[in-house]
C-alpha positions in Angstrom: -40.2 37.5 44.3 -43.1 35.5 45.6 -44.5 32.9 43.3 -48.3 32.8 42.8 -50.3 30.0 44.3 -51.3 27.4 41.7 -54.8 26.0 41.5 -57.5 26.4 44.1 -61.2 27.3 44.1 -62.8 30.4 42.8 -65.7 32.3 44.6 -68.9 30.4 44.7 -67.3 26.9 45.0 -66.2 26.6 41.3 -62.8 25.0 40.8 -60.2 27.2 39.2 -58.3 25.9 36.1 -55.0 27.6 36.7 -53.3 24.3 37.3 -53.7 21.0 38.9 -53.6 20.5 42.7 -51.8 17.8 44.5 -54.8 16.5 46.4 -56.4 14.7 43.4 -60.1 14.4 42.6 -61.2 13.9 46.2 -59.4 17.0 47.3 -61.1 19.1 44.6 -64.5 17.6 45.6 -63.9 18.4 49.3 -62.7 21.9 48.4 -65.8 22.5 46.3 -68.2 21.4 49.0 -66.4 23.6 51.6 -66.6 26.5 49.2 -70.3 26.0 48.8 -70.6 25.8 52.5 -68.7 29.0 53.0 -70.9 30.8 50.4 -74.1 29.6 52.1 -72.8 30.5 55.5 -71.6 33.9 54.3 -75.0 34.8 52.7 -77.1 33.0 55.3 -78.7 36.3 56.4 -79.6 37.1 52.8 -81.0 33.6 52.2 -83.1 33.6 55.4 -84.3 37.1 54.7 -85.4 36.3 51.1 -86.9 33.0 52.1 -88.9 34.4 55.1 -89.8 37.6 53.3 -91.1 35.9 50.1 -92.8 33.2 52.1 -94.6 35.7 54.2 -95.6 37.7 51.2 -97.0 34.6 49.5 -98.9 33.6 52.6 -100.4 37.1 52.8 -101.6 36.8 49.2 -102.9 33.3 49.8 -104.8 34.2 53.0 -106.5 37.0 51.1 -107.6 34.8 48.3 -111.2 33.6 48.1 -111.5 29.9 48.9 -112.4 27.8 45.8 -114.0 24.4 45.8 -113.6 21.7 43.2 -116.2 19.1 42.4 -115.7 16.2 40.0 -118.0 14.1 37.9 -116.9 11.0 36.0 -118.5 10.0 32.7 -118.0 6.6 31.0 -118.1 6.2 27.3 -120.1 2.9 27.1 -118.8 0.6 24.4 -121.8 -1.8 24.6 -124.6 -0.4 22.4 -128.2 -1.3 22.7 -129.2 -2.4 19.1 -132.8 -3.5 18.9 -132.8 -3.5 15.1 -130.1 -3.4 12.5 -129.4 0.4 12.5 -125.6 0.6 12.1 -126.0 2.5 8.8 -128.3 5.1 10.2 -127.6 5.5 13.9 -124.6 3.3 14.8 -123.0 4.0 18.2 -119.6 5.6 18.5 -116.4 3.7 18.4 -114.3 3.8 21.6 -110.9 4.5 20.1 -108.5 7.1 21.4 -109.5 9.7 18.8 -113.2 9.3 19.7 -112.5 9.8 23.4 -110.4 12.9 22.7 -113.2 14.2 20.5 -115.8 13.7 23.3 -113.5 15.6 25.7 -113.4 18.6 23.2 -117.2 18.4 23.0 -117.4 18.8 26.8 -115.2 21.8 26.5 -117.2 23.4 23.7 -118.8 26.8 23.9 -122.1 25.4 22.6 -122.4 23.0 25.5 -121.3 25.7 28.0 -124.0 28.0 26.6 -126.7 25.4 27.2 -125.5 25.0 30.8 -125.5 28.8 31.3 -129.1 28.9 30.1 -130.3 25.9 32.1 -128.8 27.2 35.4 -129.5 30.8 34.7 -125.8 31.7 35.3 -126.3 35.1 33.7 -127.8 36.2 37.0 -125.0 34.8 39.1 -122.4 37.5 40.2 -119.7 34.8 40.4 -119.8 34.5 36.6 -121.3 37.8 35.5 -118.8 40.5 36.4 -121.4 43.2 35.7 -123.4 42.0 38.8 -120.4 41.8 41.1 -119.6 44.6 43.5 -116.4 46.4 42.5 -113.4 45.6 44.7 -111.1 48.3 46.1 -108.2 46.2 44.9 -109.2 46.6 41.3 -107.2 49.8 41.2 -104.1 47.7 41.4 -104.9 46.4 37.9 -103.3 48.7 35.3 -106.1 47.8 32.9 -108.6 49.6 35.1 -106.5 52.8 35.0 -106.3 52.5 31.2 -110.0 52.0 30.9 -110.7 55.0 33.1 -108.3 57.1 31.2 -110.0 56.2 27.9 -113.3 57.3 29.4 -111.9 60.7 30.3 -110.4 61.1 26.8 -113.6 60.3 25.0 -115.8 63.3 24.6 -119.0 61.3 24.5 -119.6 57.6 25.3 -120.0 55.5 22.2 -123.6 54.0 22.2 -123.6 50.3 22.1 -126.1 48.1 20.5 -128.3 46.2 23.0 -127.8 42.9 21.1 -124.1 43.3 21.0 -124.0 44.1 24.7 -126.1 41.1 25.6 -123.9 38.9 23.3 -120.8 40.2 24.9 -122.2 39.7 28.4 -123.1 36.1 27.4 -119.6 35.5 26.0 -118.1 36.8 29.3 -120.2 34.3 31.3 -119.3 31.4 29.0 -115.6 32.3 29.3 -115.9 32.5 33.1 -117.6 29.0 33.0 -115.0 27.5 30.7 -112.2 29.1 32.7 -113.2 27.1 35.8 -113.9 23.9 33.9 -111.4 21.1 33.5 -112.1 18.1 31.3 -109.5 15.3 31.1 -109.3 11.7 30.1 -108.3 9.3 32.9 -105.2 7.8 31.6 -106.0 5.3 28.8 -109.5 4.4 30.0 -112.9 5.4 28.6 -113.6 7.5 31.7 -113.7 11.3 31.4 -113.3 13.5 34.5 -115.3 16.7 34.6 -114.0 19.0 37.4 -115.5 22.4 38.1 -114.2 25.1 40.5 -116.6 27.5 42.3 -116.6 29.7 45.4 -119.5 27.6 46.7 -119.1 23.8 47.2 -122.8 23.1 46.4 -122.7 25.2 43.3 -119.5 23.4 42.2 -121.2 20.0 42.5 -124.4 21.3 40.8 -122.6 22.7 37.8 -120.4 19.7 37.4 -123.4 17.4 37.4 -125.3 19.7 35.1 -122.5 19.7 32.5 -122.5 15.8 32.5 -126.3 15.7 32.2 -126.4 18.3 29.4 -123.7 16.4 27.6 -125.7 13.1 27.8 -128.9 14.9 26.8 -127.0 16.5 23.9 -126.1 13.0 22.7 -129.7 11.8 22.9 -131.0 14.9 21.1 -128.4 14.4 18.4 -129.6 10.8 17.9 -133.2 11.8 17.9 -132.5 14.6 15.3 -130.5 12.2 13.1 -133.3 9.5 13.3 -136.0 12.1 12.5 -134.0 13.4 9.6 -133.4 9.9 8.4 -137.2 9.1 8.6 -138.1 12.2 6.7 -135.6 11.5 4.0 -136.6 7.9 3.7 -140.3 8.8 3.6 -139.7 11.2 0.7 -137.5 8.7 -1.0 -140.1 5.9 -0.7 -142.7 7.9 -2.4 -140.3 8.5 -5.3 -139.3 4.8 -5.5 -143.0 3.7 -5.3 -143.8 5.7 -8.3 -140.8 4.4 -10.1 -141.8 0.8 -9.4 -145.3 1.4 -10.6 -144.2 3.1 -13.8 -141.6 0.4 -14.6 -144.1 -2.6 -14.0 -146.8 -0.8 -16.0 -144.3 -0.4 -18.9 -143.5 -4.1 -18.8 -147.1 -5.2 -19.0 -148.0 -2.7 -21.7 -145.0 -3.8 -23.9 -145.8 -7.5 -23.5 -149.4 -6.8 -24.5 -148.4 -4.7 -27.5 -146.0 -7.4 -28.8 -148.2 -10.4 -27.9 -145.5 -11.9 -25.6 -147.7 -13.9 -23.3 -145.8 -15.2 -20.4 -146.1 -18.6 -18.8 -144.4 -17.4 -15.6 -140.8 -17.0 -14.6 -140.4 -14.6 -17.6 -140.8 -17.3 -20.3 -143.0 -16.7 -23.4 -145.3 -19.3 -25.2 -143.0 -19.5 -28.2 -140.0 -20.1 -26.1 -141.9 -22.8 -24.2 -142.9 -24.5 -27.4 -139.5 -24.3 -28.9 -138.0 -25.8 -25.7 -140.5 -28.7 -25.7 -140.0 -29.5 -29.4 -136.2 -29.6 -29.0 -136.6 -32.0 -26.1 -139.0 -34.2 -28.1 -136.8 -34.2 -31.2 -133.8 -35.3 -29.1 -135.9 -38.2 -27.7 -137.2 -39.1 -31.1 -133.7 -39.2 -32.6 -132.6 -41.3 -29.8 -135.4 -43.8 -30.3 -134.7 -43.9 -34.0 -131.1 -44.7 -33.5 -132.0 -47.4 -31.0 -134.6 -49.0 -33.3 -132.3 -48.9 -36.3 -129.5 -50.5 -34.3 -131.7 -53.4 -33.2 -133.0 -54.0 -36.7 -129.6 -53.8 -38.3 -128.2 -56.3 -35.7 -131.0 -58.8 -36.4 -130.3 -58.5 -40.2 -126.6 -59.0 -39.6 -127.2 -62.1 -37.5 -129.7 -63.6 -40.1 -127.2 -62.9 -43.0 -124.4 -64.5 -41.2 -126.5 -67.6 -40.4 -126.2 -67.2 -36.7 -128.9 -67.7 -34.2 -131.1 -64.8 -33.6 -132.6 -66.1 -30.5 -129.9 -64.4 -28.4 -131.3 -60.9 -29.2 -132.9 -59.1 -26.3 -136.3 -58.7 -28.0 -136.4 -62.5 -28.8 -135.2 -63.4 -25.4 -137.8 -61.1 -23.8 -140.7 -62.5 -26.0 -143.3 -64.4 -23.9 -144.5 -66.4 -26.9 -141.1 -67.7 -27.8 -140.4 -68.5 -24.1 -143.6 -70.6 -23.9 -142.8 -72.4 -27.1 -139.3 -73.1 -25.9 -140.8 -74.6 -22.7 -143.2 -76.8 -24.7 -140.3 -77.8 -27.0 -138.3 -78.9 -24.0 -141.1 -81.0 -22.5 -141.8 -82.6 -25.9 -138.1 -83.4 -26.3 -138.2 -85.3 -23.0 -141.4 -87.1 -23.9 -139.9 -88.0 -27.3 -136.8 -89.4 -25.7 -138.9 -91.6 -23.4 -141.1 -92.9 -26.2 -138.1 -93.6 -28.4 -136.4 -95.6 -25.7 -139.6 -97.4 -24.9 -141.2 -98.2 -28.3 -138.6 -97.4 -30.9 -138.3 -94.8 -33.7 -141.1 -96.2 -35.8 -143.7 -96.2 -33.2 -146.8 -94.1 -34.0 -146.5 -92.1 -30.8 -142.9 -91.4 -31.5 -143.9 -90.2 -35.0 -146.7 -88.1 -33.6 -144.3 -86.5 -31.1 -141.8 -85.7 -33.9 -144.5 -84.0 -35.8 -145.4 -81.8 -32.8 -141.7 -80.9 -32.3 -141.4 -79.7 -35.9 -144.6 -77.7 -35.5 -143.2 -75.9 -32.5 -140.0 -75.1 -34.4 -142.1 -73.6 -37.2 -144.0 -71.5 -34.7 -140.7 -70.3 -33.1 -139.3 -69.4 -36.5 -142.5 -67.6 -37.4 -142.4 -65.6 -34.2 -138.8 -64.6 -34.8 -139.7 -63.4 -38.3 -142.6 -61.4 -36.8 -140.2 -59.8 -34.3 -137.8 -58.8 -37.1 -140.6 -57.3 -39.0 -141.7 -55.4 -35.9 -138.1 -54.0 -35.6 -138.3 -52.8 -39.1 -141.6 -51.2 -38.6 -140.3 -49.4 -35.4 -137.5 -47.9 -37.5 -140.0 -46.6 -40.0 -142.2 -45.1 -37.3 -139.2 -43.4 -35.6 -138.0 -41.9 -38.9 -141.5 -40.5 -39.5 -141.7 -39.0 -36.1 -138.3 -37.4 -36.3 -139.1 -35.9 -39.7 -142.4 -34.5 -38.3 -140.7 -33.0 -35.2 -138.0 -31.4 -37.4 -140.7 -29.7 -39.5 -142.5 -28.4 -36.5 -139.2 -27.1 -35.0 -138.4 -25.2 -38.2 -141.8 -23.7 -38.2 -141.5 -22.6 -34.5 -138.0 -21.2 -35.0 -139.2 -19.1 -37.8 -141.9 -17.5 -35.5 -139.4 -17.1 -32.6 -136.9 -15.3 -34.7 -139.4 -12.7 -35.7 -140.2 -11.9 -32.0 -136.5 -12.0 -30.7 -136.0 -8.3 -30.6 -139.2 -7.7 -28.8 -138.2 -10.3 -26.2 -134.8 -8.6 -25.6 -136.6 -5.3 -25.0 -139.0 -7.0 -22.7 -136.2 -8.5 -20.7 -134.6 -5.1 -20.3 -137.9 -3.6 -19.1 -138.3 -6.5 -16.7 -134.8 -6.1 -15.2 -135.4 -2.3 -14.7 -138.7 -3.1 -12.9 -137.0 -5.7 -10.8 -134.2 -3.4 -9.8 -136.6 -0.6 -8.9 -138.6 -3.1 -6.8 -135.5 -4.3 -4.9 -134.4 -0.7 -4.1 -138.0 0.1 -3.0 -138.1 -2.9 -0.7 -134.7 -2.1 0.8 -135.7 1.4 1.6 -139.1 0.3 2.9 -137.3 -2.1 5.4 -134.9 0.6 6.5 -137.8 3.0 7.0 -139.5 0.5 9.3 -136.3 0.0 11.3 -135.7 3.7 11.8 -139.4 4.1 12.9 -139.0 1.4 15.5 -135.6 2.7 16.7 -136.7 6.2 17.2 -138.3 5.4 20.5 -135.4 3.2 21.7 -132.4 5.6 21.6 -129.9 5.4 24.4 -126.8 7.7 25.0 -123.3 6.5 24.3 -122.2 7.8 27.8 -123.4 7.4 31.3 -122.5 9.0 34.7 -120.6 6.6 36.9 -119.7 9.0 39.7 -121.9 12.0 40.3 -120.2 15.1 41.9 -120.8 15.7 45.6 -120.2 19.0 47.4 -116.5 19.0 48.5 -115.8 19.2 52.2 -112.7 21.5 51.9 -111.4 24.1 49.5 -109.1 23.0 46.7 -107.6 26.5 46.4 -105.7 28.0 48.0 -104.0 25.0 49.7 -102.4 26.9 52.5 -100.0 24.2 53.6 -98.9 23.3 50.1 -98.6 26.9 49.2 -96.5 27.6 52.3 -94.3 24.7 51.6 -93.9 25.6 47.9 -93.3 29.2 48.7 -90.7 28.2 51.3 -88.9 25.9 48.9 -89.0 28.3 45.9 -88.1 31.3 48.0 -85.3 29.3 49.6 -84.0 28.3 46.1 -84.3 31.9 45.0 -82.4 33.0 48.1 -79.6 30.5 47.5 -79.5 31.4 43.8 -79.3 35.1 44.7 -76.6 34.3 47.2 -74.4 32.5 44.6 -75.1 35.3 42.1 -73.9 38.0 44.6 -71.0 35.8 45.5 -70.1 35.5 41.8 -70.5 39.3 41.4 -68.5 40.0 44.6 -65.2 41.3 43.4 -63.7 42.0 46.8 -60.9 40.3 48.7 -62.3 38.8 51.9 -60.1 36.0 53.1 -56.4 34.9 53.0 -57.4 32.3 50.4 -58.8 35.1 48.2 -55.6 37.0 48.5 -53.4 34.2 47.6 -55.5 32.9 44.8 -56.3 36.2 43.2 -53.0 38.1 43.7 -50.5 35.3 44.0 -49.0 36.9 47.2 -48.8 35.8 50.8 -51.4 37.0 53.2 -49.5 38.9 55.9 -52.2 39.9 58.3 -55.9 40.8 58.6 -56.4 44.0 60.6 -59.8 44.0 62.3 -62.2 46.9 62.4 -61.5 49.1 65.4 -64.6 49.6 67.5 -65.7 53.1 68.2 -64.7 54.0 71.8 -64.2 57.2 73.7 -60.9 58.3 75.2 -60.2 59.9 78.6 -61.2 63.3 77.2 -64.6 61.9 76.1 -63.8 62.2 72.4 -63.8 59.2 70.1 -60.4 57.5 69.9 -58.5 57.7 66.7 -57.2 54.4 65.3 -53.6 55.2 65.9 -54.5 56.2 69.5 -56.4 53.0 70.0 -53.3 50.9 70.0 -52.0 52.9 72.9 -55.2 52.6 75.0 -55.8 49.0 74.0 -52.3 47.4 73.6 -53.7 43.9 74.1 -56.5 44.3 71.5 -56.9 42.3 68.4 -55.9 45.3 66.3 -52.7 45.8 68.3 -51.9 42.1 68.1 -52.4 42.1 64.3 -49.9 45.0 63.9 -47.3 43.1 65.9 -48.0 40.1 63.7 -47.4 42.2 60.7 -44.1 43.3 62.0 -43.1 39.8 62.8 -44.1 38.7 59.3 -41.9 41.4 57.8 -39.0 40.5 59.9 -39.3 36.8 59.0 -39.5 37.6 55.3 -35.7 37.9 55.3 -34.2 36.4 58.4 -30.6 37.1 57.6 -31.2 40.7 56.6 -34.5 41.9 58.2 -36.0 44.7 56.1 -35.8 48.2 57.6 -37.4 50.4 54.9 -41.1 49.4 54.6 -43.3 50.9 51.9 -47.1 50.9 52.4 -49.2 51.4 49.3 -52.5 50.3 47.8 -54.3 50.1 44.5 -56.8 52.9 44.9 -57.2 55.8 47.3 -59.3 55.5 50.6 -58.3 51.9 51.2 -56.7 52.4 54.7 -53.1 52.8 53.5 -52.2 55.8 55.6 -54.1 54.5 58.7 -52.2 51.2 58.4 -48.8 52.7 58.0 -49.2 55.3 60.8 -50.7 52.6 63.2 -47.9 50.2 62.2 -45.2 52.8 62.9 -46.7 54.0 66.2 -47.1 50.4 67.4 -43.5 49.6 66.6 -42.4 52.8 68.3 -44.5 51.9 71.4 -42.7 48.6 71.6 -39.4 50.4 72.0 -38.1 50.5 68.5 -36.6 53.6 66.9 -39.0 54.3 64.1 -39.5 57.1 61.6 -42.4 57.5 59.2 -42.1 59.5 56.0 -45.1 60.9 54.2 -44.2 60.2 50.5 -47.7 61.0 49.1 -46.6 64.2 47.5 -50.0 64.9 45.9 -52.3 64.3 48.9 -50.3 64.2 52.1 -52.2 63.1 55.2 -49.7 61.9 57.8 -49.4 65.3 59.4 -53.2 65.4 59.6 -53.2 62.1 61.4 -50.9 63.4 64.1 -52.3 66.9 64.2 -49.2 68.7 62.8 -48.9 71.9 60.9 -45.4 71.7 59.5 -43.6 74.6 57.8 -40.9 72.4 56.4 -41.1 68.9 55.0 -39.7 66.2 52.8 -39.7 68.4 49.7 -37.8 71.2 51.4 -35.4 68.7 52.9 -34.5 67.2 49.6 -34.4 70.5 47.7 -32.4 72.5 50.2 -30.5 69.6 51.5 -31.5 70.2 55.1 -30.8 68.0 58.0 -33.5 65.5 58.5 -33.8 66.2 62.2 -34.5 69.8 61.5 -37.6 68.8 59.6 -38.8 65.8 61.7 -41.5 66.0 64.4 -41.7 63.7 67.4 -44.7 61.9 68.7 -44.7 62.7 72.4 -46.6 59.5 73.4 -44.4 56.9 71.6 -41.2 58.8 70.5 -42.1 58.1 66.9 -40.2 60.5 64.5 -42.4 62.0 61.8 -41.1 63.4 58.5 -44.1 65.2 57.1 -44.9 67.1 53.9 -45.4 70.8 54.1 -45.8 71.6 50.4 -46.3 69.6 47.3 -44.3 69.7 44.1 -45.0 69.6 40.4 -42.7 66.6 39.7 -43.2 64.0 42.5 -41.7 61.0 40.6 -38.5 63.0 39.9 -38.2 64.0 43.6 -38.8 60.4 44.8 -36.3 59.0 42.3 -33.6 61.5 43.0 -30.2 60.7 44.5 -31.0 62.9 47.5 -34.0 60.6 48.3 -31.8 57.6 48.1 -29.2 59.2 50.3 -31.8 60.1 52.8 -33.1 56.5 53.0 -29.6 55.2 53.3 -28.9 57.5 56.2 -32.2 56.7 58.0 -31.7 53.0 57.4 -28.5 53.2 59.4 -30.0 55.4 62.2 -33.4 53.9 62.7 -34.7 50.4 63.3 -37.7 50.9 60.9 -38.3 53.4 58.2 -42.0 53.5 57.2 -42.9 55.0 53.9 -46.5 56.1 53.3 -46.9 56.5 49.6 -49.6 57.3 47.0 -51.8 54.6 45.4 -50.3 52.6 42.6 -52.8 52.9 39.8 -53.4 56.7 39.7 -49.8 57.8 39.8 -46.3 56.3 39.4 -44.9 57.6 42.7 -45.2 54.3 44.5 -43.7 52.3 41.6 -40.6 54.5 41.7 -40.4 54.4 45.4 -40.8 50.6 45.6 -37.2 50.3 44.2 -35.8 52.1 47.2 -37.7 50.1 49.8 -36.6 46.8 51.3 -40.1 45.4 51.3 -43.5 46.7 50.1 -46.7 46.0 51.9 -49.7 46.0 49.7 -52.8 47.2 51.6 -56.3 46.0 50.5 -59.5 47.1 52.1 -61.5 44.0 53.2 -64.4 43.3 50.8 -63.9 46.7 49.1 -60.8 46.6 47.0 -61.7 45.2 43.5 -59.7 42.2 42.6 -58.9 43.4 39.1 -57.6 46.7 40.5 -55.4 44.9 43.0 -54.1 42.6 40.3 -53.4 45.5 38.0 -51.5 47.3 40.9 -49.4 44.2 41.6 -48.5 43.9 37.9 -47.3 47.5 37.9 -45.2 47.0 41.0 -43.6 43.9 39.6 -42.7 45.7 36.4 -40.5 47.9 38.7 -39.0 44.8 40.3 -40.6 45.7 43.7 -40.0 43.4 46.6 -43.6 42.8 47.7 -43.7 41.2 51.1 -47.4 40.4 50.9 -50.9 41.8 51.4 -52.5 43.2 54.5 -56.3 43.1 54.6 -57.5 46.0 56.6 -60.9 47.0 58.2 -61.8 43.3 58.4 -65.2 42.6 60.1 -64.0 39.5 62.0 -67.6 38.5 63.0 -68.7 38.3 59.3 -65.4 36.8 58.2 -65.9 34.0 60.7 -69.0 32.9 58.8 -67.3 32.1 55.6 -63.6 32.4 56.0 -63.0 28.7 56.5 -59.2 28.0 56.7 -58.5 31.7 57.5 -57.5 32.8 61.0 -60.7 34.9 61.2 -62.8 31.7 60.9 -61.7 30.8 64.5 -61.9 34.4 65.8 -64.8 33.4 68.1 -62.6 30.8 69.8 -59.5 32.9 70.4 -61.0 36.3 70.9 -60.9 35.9 74.7 -57.1 36.3 74.4 -57.7 40.0 73.5 -58.6 42.8 75.8 -60.7 45.3 73.9 
């Protein structure tokens, strides 16, 4: 038994996971790359066809499209606002954050702005935007919606009348949709610049509409500010009238209440009574202070006099001019008295006279001090009288003030209300003046920094880019389709496929036989081709098959060779008859037995009409040579089938069949058995036990792998000796494109050794 090959690569270049190879990671990588290369080379025609076909189709569509031109305008959201007066509360400029910029982008895309552009440029009369004015295209019938619309018109008995306003509105909506469909508004990265791009069939029209959209957008900003200012002025004017009346009413109420209550005001909201009360309080405080001071001076003088101290140190005494003059005279007299006493003595008349003057001055000083003390006492009495008088006046004023307290409180409330109304009125009056001045000084928050100019070339279709993109995408599609087909391809195409899928050796690849005419002018049959072309690739492959079978068991070369396949019409009979005839032509004694008891075809191949065959031979125990026919060209002996039987497995498994094969094994060099397919019937499974080797025939690229695998499993259940697999009807030219590692890959190099 042959062991299956472990590991390898599946179709499409995907590594198999049956086992681990000995080449390591690099070997797997190389194997995958080569498998990919084989797949691409194999499907190169498909890839090229898909690529060129789709590219050509795309270019035809591109060349038939109407050229479109794109013009761009750039608008800057200006962050520096022109503020002549303080107007932030009424008409402040927009902030330039990200949300604001995105909001302005949406305004540029709005249907309201688009409707204004349509009206300003009269796009309702432009056939490019108004489909009703456009000439109908012949290609419109390719659109299934046209067919549906026409069908609905036929089904409807009478056309439904449409309101003129609704029709005009629908037509306007269609023009707006067409305009917005060609408009692209985008923010330029994270800047405050907005790009406005418009696409049109005419370059001048594209630039004109792009610029018009920007101008309409800026004009819309100005109009919005004018409207807001006007509305603010109107509201402020109405509000000022209301506030003016409120101020007049509140001030009139204050004056009327003050007059009714007799609350004369001295200004700053102070009444006469309050003013008098405040002044009396101040005077009383001063009077009490003077009384305390006078009383303190008088009491100090009395204290000094009672204690026998000198009162001359008191401030009033010291500050007295009279006492100061007397002290000065006293000092002068004391000096004069001292001089006289030293000059004349104590009893001298001048000395006595000077003493008398001194005593007189002392009496004057004492009298002046007494007068000062009396003055202090008088000051105390006057201060007490004044304090008492002020206290009486204060009590009288407080009594009057208490009676008018509630009226003053109410007056204060009215004054506060009037002041509040006056403040609100003045605030609104200032704001009204500001808005009136700002109305003529409005500037937009945006400006155009780059106006659109007519483009010099179309933006769509871009032929070179479209061609390149179509080429790349169609190439990718072709490659993907190639790998898909390769993945779905379930046939056996190379020796590698045979060994990996079936786990059997690949014996030979029999090439397709070219159609040629023989000497009689008729097309050569395959088994005749080997006689007319003995040096052809087909003949050489048959010899290689015979050599491979002989080398399968060098000590005991197999003689009984069974040819079978998984399914019918896979070239089993053609291979077995060609193999037998080629061996006979080389000088071997060969017999071929038709063992397909259900659908015999060997006799048809050689043009025989036998009356007796294998079934009669086994049933009647005839001599084999009485039943055999001989091929006159090669000497090949043919044991055909004349009639079928109802129990083929029993016939093939009989002892007579075994005896027949034993006899033929001893009398012939090769005994070739052409049997039925494995999967439909069990004939080949039974017969495989009697054969020395079994050759499994698979048709190139046609035999399904799963069918071949199932047939091999069935044969192994009967312990069949399977020599290997023969691929037949191989297109060597195609196999050379992807059969890397297979002998067919190098067919172009060694094909000159064959004579076809």
